[in-house]
N, C-alpha and C positions, 0 to 999 in steps of 0.2 A: 272569768273572765274580769281584768281591769277592762276601763272607760275607753281607754285606747284601743284598743284588742274590738270593742263595740263599733267603738264609731265605723274602720276599718270594717269588720260586716256588711256593718249596715251600707258603706257603700260601696261593697262589692253586689246587698242584693238594691239598691237605686238606678247600680248596670244593666243588674239580670231585669228590673222594673220595667229598665227607660223610662224610668220615671227625672229628665234631666231637672227640674226645678232643684227637688231633693238632693239631690245628686248633685247639682251646683254648692248649697251652701253645706256640706257635706266633704264638697274638696276645697274651698273656701277652709273654713275650720279646718280641715287636715292640716294647710299648709303655715296654719297657724301656730296651728302646732309645733310644725320641722323650725318656721322660723326659732319658734323660744328656740329649740333645744339644736339649731345649731351657733343664735348669738350667746348662748349662754354656755354649755357643750358640759349640758347635764342630759337625761333620760325623765320627762315627763311625768308624778304620780297622779292621780287619779287627783291633789287640792291639785293641782298646775294644769291642767286638765280642766277645772271645776272656773279656776280662777279667767281661763283665757276664754271659755263659752259662756262667765259673766261679761266679757269685753264685749265680745262681739254683737252680745244681746243689748249692749247700753250701747256698742257706739247703731244699729237699726232700727231702736227707738227713738236715738236724738234727726235721731235719717228719715227717719219717720215722720216726726213733727215740724220740721223744717220742708220737708216735702206735704204736705196736709197743706202748712204756709203760706206755701207758692203752690196749691189747688193744684196738684201734683197725681190722683188719688194713684191712678193708675199707676206707680211708682210708689207710694204712701200701700200700696199691697203687697206688691213684690215681697218689699220690703221685710211688710206683716208679717206674710207666711215666711220670709223665711227667720224669720222667730221664731213662729213656731217648731218649725221641723230644731232646732238650736236648742228651746228648751227643754226635750227631752230627757237630754246629757244633765241637764242639773236633777241633783239632787229637793226632796220632800219638802221646799221652801217653809218657814216657819210666818207662825199667823200677828197678826201684831198685838195680840195678847204676853202674846212667850217673847218677843223680842220685845215687849216695854219689859218682862218677868226676865229677863237673860238679862237688859241691860240696867236693870233695880241692883240686882245680884253682882257685878262683875262694880254699878258705884260705889257699893258698902263694902268688896271684898278688896279694892283699891283706896277705899278711900275720899275721895273724892265730896270736895267741900262748895264748886259753883266754876263756875263759867270758861273761866281760869285753869283748869281738869278733863279741858274737854279734849286735846293730846293726848292727855296719860290714858286718858278712857277709850278712844276712839283706839291705839294701840295696843288695848285686849282686846279692847271688843270683837275688831276682824282678824285675831286669830284662832277666836274662841267659834267667831257665825260667820266667818269667812265660809259663800256657795250653801251658807242657809237662811241667807235673805236678807232684804232686796240689801245695797244699806244704805241708802236712799231715807230709806222708812227706818234701816239702824242710823241714820243718822241722827232723823227728826226726833225719832226717842234721845240719846244721848240729851240732843240742849233740849228740851221738856223737862226728862227725869234734872239737870245741871240747874235748873234755869227757877225750880219749883223745891 
């Protein structure tokens, strides 16, 4: 079963269970997937769906930070609940140590020597770690590897 099919099944289950919060979040995800398919005239594979889920989670995290800063904990809680629903569709994330090891290996394979090679390293890192790690942590690990 592909990730896209699993999301559709989860939507049907949420409808049967009358779980409106979960259903709303899954519908948002499906709308984002459909939008990408229509815009680019493609059929999404699991990697593309994971990228969309990652993007939606990042948007929700930004919203949570903004709502907390504005003292709107009620809205922050809604966004946090949506993050919980979306995270189910992500693969197991790499730990910080695994990220550092992967970045070190990529830096060595690319032959990067300093901060000027950041773009070259990030390009290689994105293809290998997309969906497997939080890219903010990956970026920090690349900066640290190239600085030291």
